[in-house]
Structure formats: C-alpha cells, structure tokens
N, CA and C atoms of all chains as a GROMACS GRO file, in nm:
protein
  528
    1UNK      N    1  -1.976   1.095  -0.676
    1UNK     CA    2  -1.831   1.157  -0.648
    1UNK      C    3  -1.743   1.117  -0.747
    2UNK      N    4  -1.681   1.229  -0.807
    2UNK     CA    5  -1.564   1.165  -0.870
    2UNK      C    6  -1.456   1.145  -0.844
    3UNK      N    7  -1.399   1.057  -0.839
    3UNK     CA    8  -1.290   0.997  -0.764
    3UNK      C    9  -1.156   1.062  -0.818
    4UNK      N   10  -1.162   1.087  -0.949
    4UNK     CA   11  -1.062   1.155  -0.999
    4UNK      C   12  -0.995   1.270  -0.922
    5UNK      N   13  -1.111   1.346  -0.875
    5UNK     CA   14  -1.081   1.438  -0.801
    5UNK      C   15  -0.935   1.439  -0.719
    6UNK      N   16  -0.929   1.347  -0.649
    6UNK     CA   17  -0.774   1.323  -0.564
    6UNK      C   18  -0.686   1.342  -0.646
    7UNK      N   19  -0.682   1.280  -0.783
    7UNK     CA   20  -0.563   1.305  -0.883
    7UNK      C   21  -0.541   1.468  -0.884
    8UNK      N   22  -0.629   1.561  -0.906
    8UNK     CA   23  -0.640   1.676  -0.918
    8UNK      C   24  -0.588   1.770  -0.791
    9UNK      N   25  -0.637   1.703  -0.682
    9UNK     CA   26  -0.585   1.768  -0.542
    9UNK      C   27  -0.452   1.745  -0.537
   10UNK      N   28  -0.389   1.582  -0.573
   10UNK     CA   29  -0.255   1.572  -0.561
   10UNK      C   30  -0.166   1.641  -0.638
   11UNK      N   31  -0.203   1.684  -0.753
   11UNK     CA   32  -0.142   1.730  -0.901
   11UNK      C   33  -0.134   1.847  -0.797
   12UNK      N   34  -0.238   1.934  -0.798
   12UNK     CA   35  -0.224   2.077  -0.749
   12UNK      C   36  -0.109   2.142  -0.587
   13UNK      N   37  -0.147   2.001  -0.516
   13UNK     CA   38  -0.062   2.018  -0.386
   13UNK      C   39   0.094   1.994  -0.445
   14UNK      N   40   0.111   1.900  -0.499
   14UNK     CA   41   0.288   1.852  -0.571
   14UNK      C   42   0.301   1.992  -0.611
   15UNK      N   43   0.236   2.031  -0.703
   15UNK     CA   44   0.309   2.143  -0.763
   15UNK      C   45   0.338   2.232  -0.702
   16UNK      N   46   0.261   2.307  -0.606
   16UNK     CA   47   0.291   2.428  -0.539
   16UNK      C   48   0.376   2.412  -0.426
   17UNK      N   49   0.375   2.260  -0.356
   17UNK     CA   50   0.424   2.267  -0.238
   17UNK      C   51   0.567   2.323  -0.205
   18UNK      N   52   0.702   2.309  -0.329
   18UNK     CA   53   0.794   2.377  -0.276
   18UNK      C   54   0.840   2.532  -0.290
   19UNK      N   55   0.713   2.609  -0.339
   19UNK     CA   56   0.732   2.743  -0.331
   19UNK      C   57   0.731   2.784  -0.190
   20UNK      N   58   0.668   2.749  -0.126
   20UNK     CA   59   0.694   2.834   0.041
   20UNK      C   60   0.852   2.830   0.096
   21UNK      N   61   0.857   2.660   0.072
   21UNK     CA   62   1.030   2.636   0.130
   21UNK      C   63   1.129   2.759   0.044
   22UNK      N   64   1.073   2.747  -0.120
   22UNK     CA   65   1.204   2.819  -0.181
   22UNK      C   66   1.192   2.942  -0.136
   23UNK      N   67   1.061   3.027  -0.138
   23UNK     CA   68   1.066   3.161  -0.085
   23UNK      C   69   1.136   3.176   0.056
   24UNK      N   70   1.095   3.088   0.163
   24UNK     CA   71   1.163   3.113   0.324
   24UNK      C   72   1.315   3.100   0.266
   25UNK      N   73   1.362   2.978   0.209
   25UNK     CA   74   1.504   2.974   0.213
   25UNK      C   75   1.589   3.098   0.137
   26UNK      N   76   1.509   3.137   0.040
   26UNK     CA   77   1.570   3.246  -0.032
   26UNK      C   78   1.609   3.417   0.094
   27UNK      N   79   1.487   3.398   0.127
   27UNK     CA   80   1.459   3.534   0.233
   27UNK      C   81   1.583   3.481   0.364
   28UNK      N   82   1.581   3.369   0.418
   28UNK     CA   83   1.624   3.353   0.550
   28UNK      C   84   1.760   3.318   0.533
   29UNK      N   85   1.781   3.230   0.449
   29UNK     CA   86   1.925   3.155   0.392
   29UNK      C   87   1.941   3.020   0.488
   30UNK      N   88   1.833   2.999   0.600
   30UNK     CA   89   1.891   2.932   0.707
   30UNK      C   90   1.854   2.789   0.612
   31UNK      N   91   1.976   2.717   0.578
   31UNK     CA   92   1.982   2.564   0.525
   31UNK      C   93   2.050   2.450   0.616
   32UNK      N   94   2.040   2.509   0.754
   32UNK     CA   95   2.090   2.436   0.874
   32UNK      C   96   2.018   2.309   0.872
   33UNK      N   97   1.889   2.327   0.889
   33UNK     CA   98   1.792   2.204   0.908
   33UNK      C   99   1.738   2.134   0.779
   34UNK      N  100   1.821   2.159   0.669
   34UNK     CA  101   1.768   2.144   0.529
   34UNK      C  102   1.840   1.993   0.490
   35UNK      N  103   1.800   1.873   0.450
   35UNK     CA  104   1.872   1.779   0.453
   35UNK      C  105   1.927   1.790   0.294
   36UNK      N  106   2.038   1.814   0.257
   36UNK     CA  107   2.106   1.807   0.129
   36UNK      C  108   2.054   1.660   0.049
   37UNK      N  109   2.086   1.584   0.112
   37UNK     CA  110   2.041   1.425   0.041
   37UNK      C  111   1.913   1.411  -0.001
   38UNK      N  112   1.809   1.455   0.064
   38UNK     CA  113   1.664   1.472   0.044
   38UNK      C  114   1.677   1.568  -0.068
   39UNK      N  115   1.708   1.668  -0.087
   39UNK     CA  116   1.705   1.763  -0.215
   39UNK      C  117   1.765   1.716  -0.314
   40UNK      N  118   1.892   1.636  -0.309
   40UNK     CA  119   1.912   1.572  -0.435
   40UNK      C  120   1.824   1.486  -0.495
   41UNK      N  121   1.760   1.364  -0.381
   41UNK     CA  122   1.664   1.274  -0.426
   41UNK      C  123   1.496   1.357  -0.473
   42UNK      N  124   1.480   1.450  -0.411
   42UNK     CA  125   1.354   1.510  -0.466
   42UNK      C  126   1.439   1.600  -0.639
   43UNK      N  127   1.493   1.635  -0.661
   43UNK     CA  128   1.559   1.695  -0.792
   43UNK      C  129   1.556   1.582  -0.876
   44UNK      N  130   1.619   1.492  -0.836
   44UNK     CA  131   1.626   1.365  -0.935
   44UNK      C  132   1.486   1.319  -0.986
   45UNK      N  133   1.405   1.280  -0.873
   45UNK     CA  134   1.260   1.236  -0.886
   45UNK      C  135   1.188   1.350  -0.975
   46UNK      N  136   1.191   1.453  -0.946
   46UNK     CA  137   1.136   1.548  -1.026
   46UNK      C  138   1.182   1.531  -1.177
   47UNK      N  139   1.293   1.536  -1.173
   47UNK     CA  140   1.360   1.550  -1.325
   47UNK      C  141   1.309   1.418  -1.416
   48UNK      N  142   1.303   1.326  -1.336
   48UNK     CA  143   1.288   1.165  -1.366
   48UNK      C  144   1.119   1.162  -1.427
   49UNK      N  145   1.061   1.234  -1.324
   49UNK     CA  146   0.907   1.258  -1.365
   49UNK      C  147   0.894   1.328  -1.495
   50UNK      N  148   0.940   1.427  -1.521
   50UNK     CA  149   0.943   1.529  -1.607
   50UNK      C  150   0.980   1.462  -1.725
   51UNK      N  151   1.111   1.394  -1.725
   51UNK     CA  152   1.139   1.328  -1.851
   51UNK      C  153   1.039   1.214  -1.893
   52UNK      N  154   0.991   1.121  -1.803
   52UNK     CA  155   0.874   1.072  -1.782
   52UNK      C  156   0.772   1.085  -1.868
   53UNK      N  157   0.721   1.220  -1.796
   53UNK     CA  158   0.600   1.319  -1.896
   53UNK      C  159   0.656   1.330  -2.043
   54UNK      N  160   0.750   1.370  -2.069
   54UNK     CA  161   0.784   1.390  -2.220
   54UNK      C  162   0.783   1.284  -2.298
   55UNK      N  163   0.820   1.170  -2.221
   55UNK     CA  164   0.800   1.028  -2.310
   55UNK      C  165   0.685   1.001  -2.342
   56UNK      N  166   0.602   1.018  -2.224
   56UNK     CA  167   0.458   1.002  -2.250
   56UNK      C  168   0.369   1.096  -2.328
   57UNK      N  169   0.440   1.198  -2.358
   57UNK     CA  170   0.349   1.311  -2.393
   57UNK      C  171   0.265   1.386  -2.311
   58UNK      N  172   0.263   1.360  -2.171
   58UNK     CA  173   0.196   1.398  -2.039
   58UNK      C  174   0.184   1.529  -2.007
   59UNK      N  175   0.093   1.642  -2.070
   59UNK     CA  176   0.104   1.760  -2.034
   59UNK      C  177   0.112   1.804  -1.864
   60UNK      N  178   0.021   1.741  -1.801
   60UNK     CA  179   0.005   1.773  -1.682
   60UNK      C  180   0.128   1.752  -1.585
   61UNK      N  181   0.186   1.595  -1.629
   61UNK     CA  182   0.297   1.544  -1.547
   61UNK      C  183   0.397   1.659  -1.581
   62UNK      N  184   0.435   1.693  -1.714
   62UNK     CA  185   0.555   1.750  -1.737
   62UNK      C  186   0.542   1.906  -1.660
   63UNK      N  187   0.409   1.960  -1.685
   63UNK     CA  188   0.411   2.088  -1.583
   63UNK      C  189   0.435   2.074  -1.444
   64UNK      N  190   0.351   2.010  -1.397
   64UNK     CA  191   0.382   1.968  -1.259
   64UNK      C  192   0.512   1.950  -1.230
   65UNK      N  193   0.615   1.867  -1.316
   65UNK     CA  194   0.766   1.894  -1.266
   65UNK      C  195   0.842   1.961  -1.309
   66UNK      N  196   0.799   1.996  -1.398
   66UNK     CA  197   0.889   2.152  -1.454
   66UNK      C  198   0.875   2.244  -1.314
   67UNK      N  199   0.748   2.256  -1.253
   67UNK     CA  200   0.758   2.384  -1.131
   67UNK      C  201   0.832   2.285  -1.049
   68UNK      N  202   0.829   2.202  -0.980
   68UNK     CA  203   0.884   2.109  -0.877
   68UNK      C  204   1.032   2.110  -0.935
   69UNK      N  205   1.065   2.072  -1.013
   69UNK     CA  206   1.221   2.077  -1.064
   69UNK      C  207   1.298   2.218  -1.045
   70UNK      N  208   1.199   2.301  -1.101
   70UNK     CA  209   1.237   2.463  -1.085
   70UNK      C  210   1.243   2.535  -0.941
   71UNK      N  211   1.145   2.488  -0.860
   71UNK     CA  212   1.177   2.534  -0.713
   71UNK      C  213   1.274   2.475  -0.629
   72UNK      N  214   1.276   2.324  -0.651
   72UNK     CA  215   1.371   2.247  -0.558
   72UNK      C  216   1.512   2.271  -0.663
   73UNK      N  217   1.555   2.310  -0.779
   73UNK     CA  218   1.692   2.371  -0.768
   73UNK      C  219   1.747   2.464  -0.724
   74UNK      N  220   1.640   2.604  -0.694
   74UNK     CA  221   1.680   2.710  -0.615
   74UNK      C  222   1.672   2.634  -0.481
   75UNK      N  223   1.614   2.581  -0.418
   75UNK     CA  224   1.645   2.526  -0.258
   75UNK      C  225   1.811   2.438  -0.285
   76UNK      N  226   1.811   2.352  -0.379
   76UNK     CA  227   1.921   2.289  -0.379
   76UNK      C  228   2.041   2.391  -0.401
   77UNK      N  229   2.020   2.467  -0.459
   77UNK     CA  230   2.140   2.560  -0.503
   77UNK      C  231   2.173   2.656  -0.364
   78UNK      N  232   2.091   2.686  -0.313
   78UNK     CA  233   2.096   2.760  -0.159
   78UNK      C  234   2.151   2.702  -0.075
   79UNK      N  235   2.136   2.540  -0.047
   79UNK     CA  236   2.156   2.465   0.049
   79UNK      C  237   2.346   2.427   0.010
   80UNK      N  238   2.351   2.443  -0.136
   80UNK     CA  239   2.507   2.421  -0.180
   80UNK      C  240   2.589   2.543  -0.119
   81UNK      N  241   2.541   2.674  -0.215
   81UNK     CA  242   2.620   2.772  -0.188
   81UNK      C  243   2.633   2.821  -0.038
   82UNK      N  244   2.539   2.792   0.061
   82UNK     CA  245   2.515   2.855   0.206
   82UNK      C  246   2.623   2.790   0.248
   83UNK      N  247   2.632   2.640   0.220
   83UNK     CA  248   2.700   2.551   0.339
   83UNK      C  249   2.868   2.580   0.289
   84UNK      N  250   2.878   2.620   0.158
   84UNK     CA  251   3.008   2.639   0.068
   84UNK      C  252   3.074   2.777   0.191
   85UNK      N  253   2.955   2.877   0.172
   85UNK     CA  254   3.013   3.016   0.232
   85UNK      C  255   3.036   2.964   0.419
   86UNK      N  256   2.973   2.889   0.448
   86UNK     CA  257   2.984   2.878   0.572
   86UNK      C  258   3.116   2.793   0.653
   87UNK      N  259   3.150   2.714   0.520
   87UNK     CA  260   3.287   2.628   0.544
   87UNK      C  261   3.420   2.722   0.489
   88UNK      N  262   3.380   2.843   0.412
   88UNK     CA  263   3.520   2.912   0.429
   88UNK      C  264   3.560   3.026   0.535
   89UNK      N  265   1.671   0.126  -2.584
   89UNK     CA  266   1.674   0.182  -2.423
   89UNK      C  267   1.474   0.164  -2.399
   90UNK      N  268   1.463   0.109  -2.306
   90UNK     CA  269   1.287   0.117  -2.267
   90UNK      C  270   1.314   0.248  -2.182
   91UNK      N  271   1.209   0.333  -2.267
   91UNK     CA  272   1.232   0.477  -2.162
   91UNK      C  273   1.140   0.466  -2.052
   92UNK      N  274   1.057   0.366  -2.023
   92UNK     CA  275   0.970   0.350  -1.910
   92UNK      C  276   1.070   0.368  -1.775
   93UNK      N  277   1.185   0.336  -1.797
   93UNK     CA  278   1.277   0.344  -1.686
   93UNK      C  279   1.269   0.463  -1.613
   94UNK      N  280   1.226   0.589  -1.703
   94UNK     CA  281   1.271   0.701  -1.615
   94UNK      C  282   1.143   0.707  -1.476
   95UNK      N  283   1.048   0.618  -1.526
   95UNK     CA  284   0.934   0.609  -1.446
   95UNK      C  285   0.968   0.516  -1.305
   96UNK      N  286   1.064   0.442  -1.339
   96UNK     CA  287   1.136   0.352  -1.214
   96UNK      C  288   1.178   0.442  -1.158
   97UNK      N  289   1.296   0.528  -1.186
   97UNK     CA  290   1.401   0.580  -1.134
   97UNK      C  291   1.297   0.691  -1.044
   98UNK      N  292   1.211   0.766  -1.126
   98UNK     CA  293   1.114   0.872  -1.039
   98UNK      C  294   1.010   0.795  -0.914
   99UNK      N  295   1.016   0.712  -0.950
   99UNK     CA  296   0.925   0.615  -0.840
   99UNK      C  297   1.023   0.612  -0.739
  100UNK      N  298   1.146   0.561  -0.764
  100UNK     CA  299   1.235   0.529  -0.644
  100UNK      C  300   1.275   0.660  -0.564
  101UNK      N  301   1.288   0.744  -0.652
  101UNK     CA  302   1.334   0.844  -0.610
  101UNK      C  303   1.237   0.916  -0.482
  102UNK      N  304   1.131   0.910  -0.528
  102UNK     CA  305   1.025   0.971  -0.466
  102UNK      C  306   0.981   0.894  -0.302
  103UNK      N  307   1.022   0.755  -0.319
  103UNK     CA  308   0.961   0.718  -0.215
  103UNK      C  309   1.079   0.727  -0.108
  104UNK      N  310   1.225   0.713  -0.166
  104UNK     CA  311   1.302   0.728  -0.058
  104UNK      C  312   1.370   0.891  -0.018
  105UNK      N  313   1.297   0.976  -0.062
  105UNK     CA  314   1.348   1.120  -0.057
  105UNK      C  315   1.355   1.184   0.062
  106UNK      N  316   1.208   1.168   0.135
  106UNK     CA  317   1.194   1.207   0.263
  106UNK      C  318   1.289   1.158   0.394
  107UNK      N  319   1.354   1.032   0.343
  107UNK     CA  320   1.406   0.971   0.456
  107UNK      C  321   1.513   1.049   0.546
  108UNK      N  322   1.597   1.095   0.429
  108UNK     CA  323   1.713   1.179   0.530
  108UNK      C  324   1.692   1.273   0.607
  109UNK      N  325   1.582   1.340   0.559
  109UNK     CA  326   1.536   1.448   0.586
  109UNK      C  327   1.432   1.433   0.735
  110UNK      N  328   1.388   1.320   0.761
  110UNK     CA  329   1.334   1.274   0.859
  110UNK      C  330   1.418   1.198   0.953
  111UNK      N  331   1.533   1.164   0.934
  111UNK     CA  332   1.673   1.122   1.019
  111UNK      C  333   1.695   1.257   1.096
  112UNK      N  334   1.748   1.306   0.948
  112UNK     CA  335   1.812   1.475   0.998
  112UNK      C  336   1.705   1.535   1.118
  113UNK      N  337   1.582   1.546   1.105
  113UNK     CA  338   1.514   1.642   1.182
  113UNK      C  339   1.476   1.558   1.343
  114UNK      N  340   1.491   1.427   1.326
  114UNK     CA  341   1.492   1.350   1.449
  114UNK      C  342   1.569   1.392   1.562
  115UNK      N  343   1.700   1.356   1.456
  115UNK     CA  344   1.842   1.368   1.551
  115UNK      C  345   1.881   1.528   1.600
  116UNK      N  346   1.870   1.633   1.518
  116UNK     CA  347   1.874   1.739   1.542
  116UNK      C  348   1.768   1.833   1.588
  117UNK      N  349   1.635   1.800   1.550
  117UNK     CA  350   1.533   1.881   1.602
  117UNK      C  351   1.559   2.026   1.530
  118UNK      N  352   1.624   2.044   1.487
  118UNK     CA  353   1.659   2.177   1.413
  118UNK      C  354   1.561   2.203   1.276
  119UNK      N  355   1.453   2.275   1.314
  119UNK     CA  356   1.333   2.279   1.204
  119UNK      C  357   1.326   2.443   1.196
  120UNK      N  358   1.445   2.513   1.241
  120UNK     CA  359   1.401   2.662   1.231
  120UNK      C  360   1.391   2.699   1.064
  121UNK      N  361   1.436   2.611   0.951
  121UNK     CA  362   1.452   2.645   0.822
  121UNK      C  363   1.346   2.578   0.753
  122UNK      N  364   1.287   2.486   0.784
  122UNK     CA  365   1.177   2.442   0.757
  122UNK      C  366   1.063   2.488   0.700
  123UNK      N  367   0.990   2.493   0.603
  123UNK     CA  368   0.856   2.554   0.595
  123UNK      C  369   0.795   2.458   0.609
  124UNK      N  370   0.711   2.495   0.735
  124UNK     CA  371   0.546   2.449   0.776
  124UNK      C  372   0.439   2.447   0.664
  125UNK      N  373   0.411   2.528   0.565
  125UNK     CA  374   0.331   2.548   0.472
  125UNK      C  375   0.396   2.421   0.366
  126UNK      N  376   0.475   2.390   0.310
  126UNK     CA  377   0.567   2.319   0.229
  126UNK      C  378   0.516   2.159   0.278
  127UNK      N  379   0.551   2.202   0.367
  127UNK     CA  380   0.512   2.031   0.483
  127UNK      C  381   0.372   1.991   0.480
  128UNK      N  382   0.281   2.078   0.497
  128UNK     CA  383   0.137   2.075   0.494
  128UNK      C  384   0.101   2.034   0.365
  129UNK      N  385   0.149   2.100   0.271
  129UNK     CA  386   0.102   2.060   0.106
  129UNK      C  387   0.142   1.956   0.076
  130UNK      N  388   0.286   1.918   0.128
  130UNK     CA  389   0.348   1.783   0.073
  130UNK      C  390   0.231   1.666   0.128
  131UNK      N  391   0.204   1.691   0.277
  131UNK     CA  392   0.129   1.554   0.329
  131UNK      C  393   0.008   1.580   0.252
  132UNK      N  394  -0.057   1.679   0.216
  132UNK     CA  395  -0.196   1.675   0.148
  132UNK      C  396  -0.144   1.611   0.029
  133UNK      N  397  -0.067   1.638  -0.063
  133UNK     CA  398  -0.027   1.580  -0.210
  133UNK      C  399  -0.004   1.437  -0.202
  134UNK      N  400   0.046   1.371  -0.076
  134UNK     CA  401   0.099   1.249  -0.077
  134UNK      C  402  -0.024   1.154  -0.019
  135UNK      N  403  -0.112   1.228   0.076
  135UNK     CA  404  -0.203   1.157   0.089
  135UNK      C  405  -0.321   1.140   0.002
  136UNK      N  406  -0.313   1.248  -0.064
  136UNK     CA  407  -0.400   1.249  -0.212
  136UNK      C  408  -0.345   1.155  -0.300
  137UNK      N  409  -0.232   1.141  -0.344
  137UNK     CA  410  -0.186   1.054  -0.419
  137UNK      C  411  -0.220   0.911  -0.382
  138UNK      N  412  -0.176   0.874  -0.243
  138UNK     CA  413  -0.209   0.772  -0.216
  138UNK      C  414  -0.368   0.714  -0.210
  139UNK      N  415  -0.456   0.794  -0.192
  139UNK     CA  416  -0.599   0.769  -0.218
  139UNK      C  417  -0.640   0.744  -0.338
  140UNK      N  418  -0.590   0.824  -0.435
  140UNK     CA  419  -0.612   0.808  -0.573
  140UNK      C  420  -0.549   0.674  -0.633
  141UNK      N  421  -0.414   0.623  -0.569
  141UNK     CA  422  -0.375   0.509  -0.575
  141UNK      C  423  -0.494   0.387  -0.558
  142UNK      N  424  -0.544   0.432  -0.429
  142UNK     CA  425  -0.644   0.343  -0.358
  142UNK      C  426  -0.778   0.321  -0.454
  143UNK      N  427  -0.807   0.423  -0.515
  143UNK     CA  428  -0.944   0.435  -0.627
  143UNK      C  429  -0.889   0.370  -0.742
  144UNK      N  430  -0.788   0.396  -0.803
  144UNK     CA  431  -0.722   0.285  -0.903
  144UNK      C  432  -0.651   0.168  -0.909
  145UNK      N  433  -0.672   0.153  -0.763
  145UNK     CA  434  -0.633   0.023  -0.721
  145UNK      C  435  -0.458   0.008  -0.800
  146UNK      N  436  -0.391   0.083  -0.772
  146UNK     CA  437  -0.268   0.108  -0.850
  146UNK      C  438  -0.137   0.076  -0.734
  147UNK      N  439  -0.088  -0.031  -0.726
  147UNK     CA  440  -0.001  -0.098  -0.612
  147UNK      C  441   0.132   0.022  -0.585
  148UNK      N  442   0.195   0.034  -0.711
  148UNK     CA  443   0.303   0.123  -0.700
  148UNK      C  444   0.303   0.268  -0.637
  149UNK      N  445   0.158   0.328  -0.698
  149UNK     CA  446   0.132   0.452  -0.654
  149UNK      C  447   0.089   0.467  -0.492
  150UNK      N  448   0.027   0.337  -0.444
  150UNK     CA  449  -0.012   0.329  -0.311
  150UNK      C  450   0.107   0.335  -0.220
  151UNK      N  451   0.200   0.264  -0.283
  151UNK     CA  452   0.315   0.222  -0.175
  151UNK      C  453   0.416   0.333  -0.194
  152UNK      N  454   0.461   0.404  -0.288
  152UNK     CA  455   0.531   0.509  -0.275
  152UNK      C  456   0.468   0.606  -0.203
  153UNK      N  457   0.367   0.640  -0.185
  153UNK     CA  458   0.290   0.755  -0.088
  153UNK      C  459   0.281   0.688   0.015
  154UNK      N  460   0.243   0.594   0.051
  154UNK     CA  461   0.270   0.541   0.174
  154UNK      C  462   0.374   0.563   0.250
  155UNK      N  463   0.484   0.554   0.205
  155UNK     CA  464   0.604   0.591   0.285
  155UNK      C  465   0.631   0.712   0.264
  156UNK      N  466   0.609   0.803   0.172
  156UNK     CA  467   0.635   0.945   0.169
  156UNK      C  468   0.522   1.015   0.260
  157UNK      N  469   0.403   0.977   0.264
  157UNK     CA  470   0.306   1.025   0.371
  157UNK      C  471   0.384   0.993   0.532
  158UNK      N  472   0.420   0.850   0.524
  158UNK     CA  473   0.503   0.826   0.657
  158UNK      C  474   0.582   0.910   0.722
  159UNK      N  475   0.680   0.939   0.614
  159UNK     CA  476   0.818   1.019   0.634
  159UNK      C  477   0.750   1.178   0.646
  160UNK      N  478   0.677   1.239   0.595
  160UNK     CA  479   0.644   1.359   0.603
  160UNK      C  480   0.573   1.397   0.696
  161UNK      N  481   0.467   1.275   0.753
  161UNK     CA  482   0.373   1.308   0.875
  161UNK      C  483   0.495   1.332   1.008
  162UNK      N  484   0.624   1.286   1.015
  162UNK     CA  485   0.711   1.244   1.116
  162UNK      C  486   0.768   1.411   1.080
  163UNK      N  487   0.799   1.471   1.007
  163UNK     CA  488   0.853   1.574   0.997
  163UNK      C  489   0.759   1.691   1.035
  164UNK      N  490   0.610   1.711   0.983
  164UNK     CA  491   0.545   1.786   1.004
  164UNK      C  492   0.479   1.782   1.158
  165UNK      N  493   0.523   1.664   1.215
  165UNK     CA  494   0.466   1.656   1.389
  165UNK      C  495   0.623   1.730   1.448
  166UNK      N  496   0.737   1.695   1.396
  166UNK     CA  497   0.831   1.765   1.450
  166UNK      C  498   0.859   1.929   1.445
  167UNK      N  499   0.798   1.977   1.336
  167UNK     CA  500   0.791   2.111   1.302
  167UNK      C  501   0.697   2.181   1.383
  168UNK      N  502   0.564   2.114   1.388
  168UNK     CA  503   0.475   2.163   1.487
  168UNK      C  504   0.543   2.145   1.664
  169UNK      N  505   0.538   2.035   1.673
  169UNK     CA  506   0.604   2.026   1.828
  169UNK      C  507   0.715   2.125   1.861
  170UNK      N  508   0.816   2.125   1.789
  170UNK     CA  509   0.966   2.215   1.819
  170UNK      C  510   0.920   2.354   1.803
  171UNK      N  511   0.809   2.429   1.728
  171UNK     CA  512   0.775   2.542   1.753
  171UNK      C  513   0.722   2.581   1.841
  172UNK      N  514   0.614   2.474   1.895
  172UNK     CA  515   0.524   2.488   1.989
  172UNK      C  516   0.623   2.490   2.130
  173UNK      N  517   0.733   2.419   2.132
  173UNK     CA  518   0.805   2.396   2.236
  173UNK      C  519   0.878   2.560   2.246
  174UNK      N  520   0.934   2.603   2.152
  174UNK     CA  521   1.026   2.708   2.141
  174UNK      C  522   0.900   2.831   2.182
  175UNK      N  523   0.792   2.815   2.165
  175UNK     CA  524   0.676   2.947   2.187
  175UNK      C  525   0.669   2.940   2.355
  176UNK      N  526   0.706   2.813   2.409
  176UNK     CA  527   0.670   2.807   2.556
  176UNK      C  528   0.794   2.861   2.654
   0.00000   0.00000   0.00000
C-alpha cells in the first residue's frame, strides 16, 4: 500500500472542509457559536500556507490553500458583519 | 529575507487556531452555528496529516496535527453531544 495516500486524503479533506461551514453560515447567519479568534488564525494560516506554496512553486499547496482562504474569508466576513449588526 | 518564514507562520497559526474555538465551545456549549460536516472533514484531515507525518517521520507535521486533532475532537464531541441533548 502506497502510504502517500494519507497525504492525498489530508489534502482533499483540508480543501473541502470549510465549504459546509461557509454554506451554513451564509444561510443561517448564526455566528454566535463561532470563535472570531479561531477564524483570524485560520485565515492567517491559510494565507501563509498559500504564500509558502507560491515560494516553493507547489501547485497542490497553492490550490488547497486558495480554496480554504476563500471559504474562511467568507466566514470571517460574516462573523464580523453579523456581530456589528448585533451591536447596532 | 528567508521566505521559509511563511512556513513557520503557517505552522504556528495552524497549530493554535482551534484552541479558542474549543475553549469557547466548552464554555458556552453553543454549537448551533457550527457545521458538523466541517468538523468531520477537519478531523479526518488532521488525522490524515498526522498519519502522513508518521509515515514521513516528520516531527513538525506530527506535532501540529496532534494538536489540531486533539482540539477538533473536543469540538466534534461537543457538537454531537449537545445536539443529542437537544433532540431528547
């Protein structure tokens, strides 16, 4: 068994993981249970991984983190905008 | 400037990102806005990255994903247990 399959599994699940959360948050606007600090860290992590992928010219690293950065930026935007609404 | 610094940033933010979410969810038990499917994918991703780290004998990959798997398993457990409570 080629053990590199774990790398493919990991890449696949990482790439798609934030799509259901983004869809759910767009639909429900329910951000009360979401940690803003977690999404700031995740966004910075994905952006750093993406930049690291550009530095290494590593296409899978760039592609995966382009997707996660995109989904996380939607969730982050909704957390901030819904909390601002709630404050006004 | 040594561009590998983006890799260190990425590793650091990835490792700590789920700690605030775990603390928040333990304290508030507010899981209504959290996507179960996202946390299943994240858990499978971290577990696969950890296993890939073991295969490659890559200590940073193992350490980072040991932490994320641990934090995510707490959040996943709380999502499932709080929803089961709500159903009963």
